[in-house]
N, CA, C and O of each residue as an XYZ file, in Angstrom:
340
protein
N      23.901    -15.793    -62.887
C      23.383    -16.408    -64.247
C      23.831    -15.341    -65.294
O      23.727    -14.127    -65.120
N      24.332    -15.933    -66.381
C      24.707    -15.086    -67.565
C      23.487    -14.636    -68.287
O      22.412    -15.191    -68.062
N      23.591    -13.671    -69.132
C      22.543    -13.124    -69.948
C      22.072    -14.285    -70.900
O      20.880    -14.440    -71.167
N      23.015    -15.050    -71.373
C      22.592    -16.241    -72.351
C      21.779    -17.080    -71.542
O      20.671    -17.373    -71.989
N      22.148    -17.550    -70.363
C      21.233    -18.535    -69.563
C      19.941    -17.883    -69.158
O      18.924    -18.574    -69.103
N      19.911    -16.700    -68.893
C      18.576    -16.031    -68.582
C      17.656    -16.095    -69.822
O      16.457    -16.366    -69.760
N      18.322    -15.824    -70.927
C      17.376    -15.834    -72.216
C      16.991    -17.216    -72.462
O      15.844    -17.448    -72.846
N      17.806    -18.133    -72.287
C      17.381    -19.581    -72.589
C      16.123    -19.971    -71.556
O      15.058    -20.473    -71.912
N      16.472    -19.648    -70.309
C      15.338    -19.981    -69.361
C      14.095    -19.314    -69.562
O      13.033    -19.927    -69.458
N      14.155    -18.000    -69.865
C      12.857    -17.179    -70.273
C      12.274    -17.748    -71.509
O      11.048    -17.836    -71.575
N      13.045    -18.164    -72.541
C      12.355    -18.626    -73.809
C      11.662    -19.826    -73.397
O      10.558    -19.986    -73.919
N      12.067    -20.729    -72.558
C      11.293    -21.966    -72.218
C      10.076    -21.627    -71.376
O       9.025    -22.255    -71.499
N      10.223    -20.683    -70.566
C       8.918    -20.182    -69.750
C       8.065    -19.359    -70.525
O       6.854    -19.413    -70.308
N       8.548    -18.551    -71.458
C       7.534    -17.677    -72.175
C       7.332    -18.012    -73.570
O       6.837    -17.160    -74.308
N       7.682    -19.244    -74.057
C       7.356    -19.669    -75.405
C       7.868    -18.793    -76.595
O       7.258    -18.724    -77.662
N       8.965    -18.168    -76.349
C       9.596    -17.280    -77.308
C       8.613    -16.247    -77.806
O       8.460    -16.018    -79.005
N       7.949    -15.629    -76.839
C       6.677    -14.704    -77.114
C       7.497    -13.399    -77.945
O       6.931    -12.816    -78.871
N       8.585    -13.107    -77.592
C       9.320    -12.036    -78.393
C       9.288    -12.236    -79.799
O       9.017    -11.309    -80.563
N       9.555    -13.422    -80.203
C       9.625    -13.796    -81.725
C       8.097    -13.922    -82.242
O       7.755    -13.442    -83.323
N       7.317    -14.521    -81.491
C       5.924    -14.859    -81.918
C       5.186    -13.528    -82.186
O       4.436    -13.432    -83.158
N       5.392    -12.503    -81.336
C       4.701    -11.326    -81.409
C       4.841    -10.753    -82.819
O       3.878    -10.390    -83.495
N       6.140    -10.699    -83.216
C       6.359    -10.136    -84.634
C       5.836    -10.993    -85.648
O       5.483    -10.458    -86.699
N       5.710    -12.379    -85.505
C       5.322    -13.142    -86.660
C       3.757    -12.933    -86.705
O       3.179    -12.890    -87.791
N       3.109    -12.809    -85.559
C       1.647    -12.669    -85.494
C       1.216    -11.315    -86.109
O       0.275    -11.218    -86.897
N       1.924    -10.346    -85.717
C       1.418     -9.039    -86.052
C       1.860     -8.444    -87.493
O       1.409     -7.402    -87.970
N       2.707     -9.186    -88.030
C       3.173     -8.757    -89.447
C       2.107     -8.698    -90.371
O       2.044     -7.722    -91.118
N       1.168     -9.691    -90.441
C      -0.022     -9.517    -91.385
C      -1.079     -8.563    -90.919
O      -2.006     -8.302    -91.685
N      -1.023     -8.048    -89.793
C      -1.940     -7.014    -89.259
C      -1.307     -5.692    -89.193
O      -1.812     -4.843    -88.460
N      -0.197     -5.410    -89.919
C       0.313     -4.205    -89.981
C      -0.536     -3.076    -90.270
O      -0.421     -2.027    -89.636
N      -1.434     -3.240    -91.245
C      -2.271     -2.049    -91.737
C      -3.196     -1.792    -90.553
O      -3.352     -0.639    -90.150
N      -3.808     -2.811    -89.989
C      -4.869     -2.516    -88.958
C      -4.206     -2.004    -87.726
O      -4.750     -1.107    -87.083
N      -3.029     -2.532    -87.344
C      -2.263     -1.859    -86.219
C      -1.980     -0.432    -86.414
O      -2.097      0.373    -85.489
N      -1.589     -0.080    -87.666
C      -1.304      1.359    -87.936
C      -2.599      2.250    -87.807
O      -2.558      3.386    -87.335
N      -3.699      1.675    -88.241
C      -4.798      2.405    -88.057
C      -5.148      2.722    -86.539
O      -5.486      3.836    -86.139
N      -5.024      1.616    -85.772
C      -5.338      1.699    -84.312
C      -4.349      2.684    -83.705
O      -4.694      3.334    -82.718
N      -3.138      2.832    -84.239
C      -2.151      3.796    -83.596
C      -2.518      5.136    -84.015
O      -2.284      6.111    -83.299
N      -3.079      5.221    -85.137
C      -3.460      6.705    -85.511
C      -4.725      7.045    -84.764
O      -4.814      8.194    -84.331
N      -5.688      6.223    -84.560
C      -6.948      6.500    -83.941
C      -6.860      6.585    -82.418
O      -7.519      7.430    -81.811
N      -6.035      5.700    -81.776
C      -5.922      5.610    -80.342
C      -4.462      5.188    -79.858
O      -4.170      4.090    -79.384
N      -3.501      6.387    -80.090
C      -2.128      5.950    -79.701
C      -1.757      5.581    -78.512
O      -0.788      4.850    -78.305
N      -2.709      6.193    -77.384
C      -2.462      5.867    -75.994
C      -2.520      4.422    -75.672
O      -1.928      3.963    -74.696
N      -3.258      3.669    -76.519
C      -3.488      2.249    -76.264
C      -2.451      1.390    -76.812
O      -2.554      0.175    -76.638
N      -1.418      1.894    -77.485
C      -0.544      1.030    -78.253
C       0.378      0.274    -77.371
O       0.649     -0.893    -77.653
N       0.851      0.818    -76.383
C       1.890      0.125    -75.549
C       1.096     -0.813    -74.740
O       1.596     -1.936    -74.678
N      -0.009     -0.650    -74.103
C      -0.702     -1.623    -73.456
C      -1.199     -2.747    -74.425
O      -1.262     -3.916    -74.044
N      -1.561     -2.350    -75.725
C      -2.027     -3.413    -76.480
C      -0.867     -4.428    -76.849
O      -1.022     -5.638    -76.684
N       0.278     -3.894    -77.346
C       1.460     -4.772    -77.513
C       1.893     -5.602    -76.418
O       2.315     -6.748    -76.570
N       1.769     -4.937    -75.172
C       2.138     -5.721    -73.914
C       1.101     -6.783    -73.632
O       1.474     -7.888    -73.238
N      -0.034     -6.545    -73.789
C      -1.087     -7.588    -73.548
C      -0.975     -8.702    -74.612
O      -1.091     -9.873    -74.252
N      -0.759     -8.399    -75.873
C      -0.351     -9.399    -76.891
C       0.807    -10.192    -76.353
O       0.654    -11.405    -76.209
N       1.827     -9.686    -76.075
C       3.111    -10.370    -75.646
C       2.831    -11.217    -74.485
O       3.300    -12.353    -74.408
N       2.013    -10.662    -73.494
C       1.701    -11.476    -72.371
C       0.905    -12.665    -72.620
O       1.118    -13.703    -71.995
N      -0.123    -12.553    -73.619
C      -0.934    -13.674    -74.014
C       0.000    -14.781    -74.673
O      -0.151    -15.990    -74.494
N       0.903    -14.248    -75.394
C       1.884    -15.367    -75.990
C       2.602    -16.040    -74.974
O       2.793    -17.256    -74.992
N       3.049    -15.190    -73.987
C       3.908    -15.831    -72.812
C       3.140    -16.828    -72.089
O       3.691    -17.790    -71.553
N       1.817    -16.623    -72.054
C       1.060    -17.517    -71.251
C       0.985    -19.003    -71.845
O       0.763    -20.001    -71.160
N       1.207    -18.994    -73.235
C       1.369    -20.214    -73.882
C       2.369    -21.099    -73.250
O       2.141    -22.287    -73.025
N       3.453    -20.519    -72.973
C       4.680    -21.253    -72.454
C       4.481    -21.666    -70.907
O       5.083    -22.646    -70.469
N       3.664    -20.935    -70.123
C       3.381    -21.286    -68.815
C       2.023    -20.670    -68.316
O       1.946    -19.622    -67.674
N       0.986    -21.440    -68.685
C      -0.377    -20.935    -68.396
C      -0.766    -20.749    -66.971
O      -1.811    -20.170    -66.675
N       0.123    -21.268    -66.014
C      -0.297    -21.117    -64.652
C       0.718    -20.084    -64.030
O       0.853    -20.026    -62.808
N       1.438    -19.258    -64.895
C       2.193    -18.156    -64.291
C       1.287    -16.973    -63.920
O       0.962    -16.127    -64.753
N       0.927    -16.948    -62.749
C      -0.081    -16.022    -62.231
C       0.314    -14.470    -62.464
O      -0.599    -13.645    -62.496
N       1.696    -14.042    -62.633
C       1.955    -12.679    -62.717
C       1.468    -12.304    -64.184
O       0.991    -11.186    -64.374
N       1.578    -13.215    -65.220
C       1.199    -12.962    -66.404
C      -0.245    -12.509    -66.646
O      -0.580    -11.639    -67.450
N      -1.079    -13.231    -65.823
C      -2.492    -12.977    -65.782
C      -2.890    -11.596    -65.003
O      -3.863    -10.893    -65.275
N      -2.013    -11.384    -64.069
C      -2.230    -10.053    -63.248
C      -1.753     -8.950    -64.310
O      -2.378     -7.894    -64.408
N      -0.655     -9.217    -65.085
C      -0.249     -8.159    -65.936
C      -1.237     -7.823    -66.948
O      -1.388     -6.645    -67.271
N      -1.941     -8.775    -67.492
C      -2.951     -8.659    -68.466
C      -4.031     -7.705    -67.877
O      -4.430     -6.713    -68.487
N      -4.472     -8.075    -66.653
C      -5.580     -7.246    -65.978
C      -5.072     -5.694    -65.871
O      -5.779     -4.734    -66.179
N      -3.748     -5.608    -65.391
C      -3.217     -4.409    -65.159
C      -3.198     -3.467    -66.362
O      -3.624     -2.314    -66.298
N      -2.681     -4.019    -67.460
C      -2.606     -3.209    -68.694
C      -3.982     -2.955    -69.248
O      -4.180     -1.883    -69.822
N      -4.941     -3.826    -69.134
C      -6.330     -3.539    -69.666
C      -6.972     -2.566    -68.737
O      -7.859     -1.859    -69.216
N      -6.670     -2.428    -67.521
C      -7.217     -1.525    -66.568
C      -6.618     -0.118    -66.882
O      -7.346      0.871    -66.803
N      -5.440     -0.021    -67.202
C      -4.877      1.312    -67.666
C      -5.612      1.974    -68.848
O      -5.828      3.184    -68.902
N      -5.987      1.067    -69.807
C      -6.813      1.570    -71.043
C      -8.218      1.892    -70.444
O      -8.706      2.980    -70.748
N      -8.860      1.125    -69.690
C     -10.161      1.432    -69.262
C     -10.172      2.740    -68.397
O     -11.062      3.580    -68.531
N      -9.200      2.867    -67.555
C      -9.124      4.103    -66.735
C      -8.912      5.355    -67.629
O      -9.449      6.397    -67.256
N      -8.235      5.354    -68.691
C      -7.957      6.302    -69.624
C      -9.220      6.513    -70.353
O      -9.624      7.674    -70.416
N      -9.850      5.663    -70.865
C     -11.126      5.848    -71.490
C     -12.324      6.476    -70.619
O     -13.126      7.310    -71.038
N     -12.299      5.966    -69.436
C     -13.174      6.589    -68.514
C     -13.057      7.993    -68.120
O     -14.019      8.755    -68.019
N     -11.752      8.322    -67.888
C     -11.271      9.708    -67.741
C     -11.458     10.585    -68.846
O     -11.748     11.770    -68.678
N     -11.292     10.017    -70.073
C     -11.576     10.893    -71.219
C     -13.034     11.269    -71.438
O     -13.357     12.382    -71.853
N     -13.888     10.324    -71.150
C     -15.335     10.487    -71.325
C     -15.994     11.483    -70.353
O     -17.152     11.873    -70.500
N     -15.106     11.907    -69.253
C     -15.769     12.784    -68.144
C     -15.583     14.302    -68.649
O     -16.012     15.235    -67.971
């Protein structure tokens, strides 16, 4: 499968989450910047969770996306629990 074919197939499955993420977050740039300043450790999980949520719009029964959400949220919870000790 070529890169182009892969992109086309993923866009169908994931509802162009790569594009929608930028569109949705642009109006939130100030709030996202504050969160990055206050809690930078959560930024990658936050972006990934948002992207996974948007991917689910394309295929709501794709179980790996739901598992990914749980995994990235767990990373943040584990960090916060470790920080509070």
